[in-house]
N, C-alpha and C positions, 0 to 999 in steps of 0.2 A: 212288491210286498216283501217284508222281512222274513227270511228263511232261517229259523233258529237252529235247525239241524246243520245247515251249511256252516253257520258261524261257529258252532261247537266243534265241527270237524276241523276247521281252521285252527282253533285253539289247541286241539289235540295234536295236530301236526307240529305247531309251533312249540308246544311243550316238549315233544320228542326231540326236536332239533336242538333245543337249548338245555335239555335236562342235565347232561353231564357237566357242561360248563357252569350251570347254575349251582349244582351240587358242590363242585370244586370251590367256587367263590364263597359259598355259604359255609363250608367247612373251615376255610381260611378266616372268615369273619368271626366265627364262633370260637376259634382257638385262642384262648387267653394267654398262651405262652408266647405267642408271636408279638412283635413290636406293634405299637398303636398305629404307626404310619402304614404298615403293610395291611393291617386289618381295615384301616380307613379307606385305602385304595380299593380293596376287595369290596367294601360296602358300596363305594361309588360305582364300580363296574356292575355290581349286582343291581343297583338302582337304575342303571342305564339300559338294562335288558328290557325287551318289550313286556308290558304288563300281562298280555295274554299268554306269555310263555310260562307263567306260574301254574302250579298244579291246582291251586284253589280256585282258579278261574274256570276250570272244566266242570261241566254240569251234566249229570246223567239225564238223558231225555228219552221219551218213549220213541221207539223206532217207527211206530205207525202214525202217531198224531203229532209228535214233536213236543208234547207237554213236558214241562220241567218238574212239576210237583207231583208227588204221589207216584213215583216210579219204583217198581219192584226190580231190584238189581238182578235177581235170578232169571227173570223173564224179559227184562228190558222193555217192559210195557207199563203204561200208566194204569192206575187202579181202575179207571173207567173202561179202557180197552180190555184189560185183563178180565173184568167181570163179564163183559159181552162175549168174549171168546170162550171163557170157561162155561158159561150157560149154554152156548151153542155146541159145546163138546169139542172145540177145536184145539184145546190144550191137552195133550196126552198126560194122563196121571193126575189130573185135577178134577176133583169131584166137589159138588156142593155139600157142605157139612149138614148133617141132620142127626139130632140126638134127642 
């Protein structure tokens, strides 16, 4: 069975591994004062890095269910798990609104 949390952990590790190199290549590629040949080689090297080493490939997931959509960043929980835990009183400082 596909484990989404494990896949996301791999992406986060790969991103950390290549973050500095990717940032360097990207700054070279975006610097218009450099010659075109240098910028082109930086672009080629940037394209040769693994896809999953990019920041945009990382996705926030619920720590309990692994759900990718509707995740509250502050709690790292999906909206469904958040509601269940909040109603049970398992989340400190969270109360159901009533007015």
